[in-house]
N, C-alpha and C positions, 0 to 999 in steps of 0.2 A: 323546141329548145332541146338542145343534146345534152345527157348527163354523161360526164366521162370520168372514169376512176382509172387513175395511172394511164391517162392519154388512150385508153380503151373505151369504146363505146359500147352501147346495149348488145348490137348484132354480134360484135367480136368477142363478148365475154359468152354471149349463148354459144358460139360456136367451140369456143375452147371448153365449156362445160360438156359440150357433147362429145366432143375427143375424149375427153377425162374419163367420162362414162362408158365409153365404148373400149378404151385401152385398159383400164382397171375393173370394171364392171361396177354396177351400182351397189354390190356387196361389200366393197373394199373401201368405197368412199367414206363412210364414217371411221373406219380405222386410219384413214389417211388424214382425216380432219382431227380426228384425237391425238394422233401422232404430233402434226402442227401445233395444236394448242398446247401440247406438253412441251415443245420445243421453244415456243412463245414464251412460256411462263417461266421456262429454267433461263432464258436470257433475262427477262426481268426480274427475277430474283437475282442472279447475279450482279446485276447492276445496282439494285438495292444494296445487295450486301457489299459492293463496292463503294458506294455512297456512304454507307453506315461506317465503314473501316477509314474512309478518308475524314469523317466528323470525328470518330473517336480519337484518330492518332492526331488531329489538331487540337483536341481538348486536352489529351495528355501533354502535348509540348507547349501548351498555353499560348496558342494561337487564337485569334479571337475570331468570330463568322464576320464581324462588322466590316473587315476587308472585302469580303465577298459582297456584302450589301453596298460598300461603297463603289467598287467597281460595276457593281449594276446599276446604280444612280447613274454614275457617268455615262454608262452606256446608252441608259434611257434619254439622258441629255443629249447626246450627240444625236440620237434618234428623232429627237423632238426638231433639233437644229436644221436636219436634214429635211425634213418635212416641212418645216417653216420655208427653206430655201425652194426645195422642189414643188410647193404647192401651187405657185402662180404658174409654173411651167406645165404642170399635169392639167390645170384648168384650161390653158389655151389650147391644148391638143384635143 
């Protein structure tokens, strides 16, 4: 059984890692990883800030979060209906 990560298998990942070590050197890899980690963290913090601003803005203007819950409930209902419809088709394949 092959394990794939982003449609890349184990041998391909090994070759990519080998090339990264050859190009950047073993001593630079921790710095690169640290920089990537900081970048990912900044993106995550920015998305959390945006979510918080939206929630705060909706509370200031008297909007209720129940609208979002109702929309989610409807989406889940549609997903269940699709699963009920496609269930027999999936089983036949």
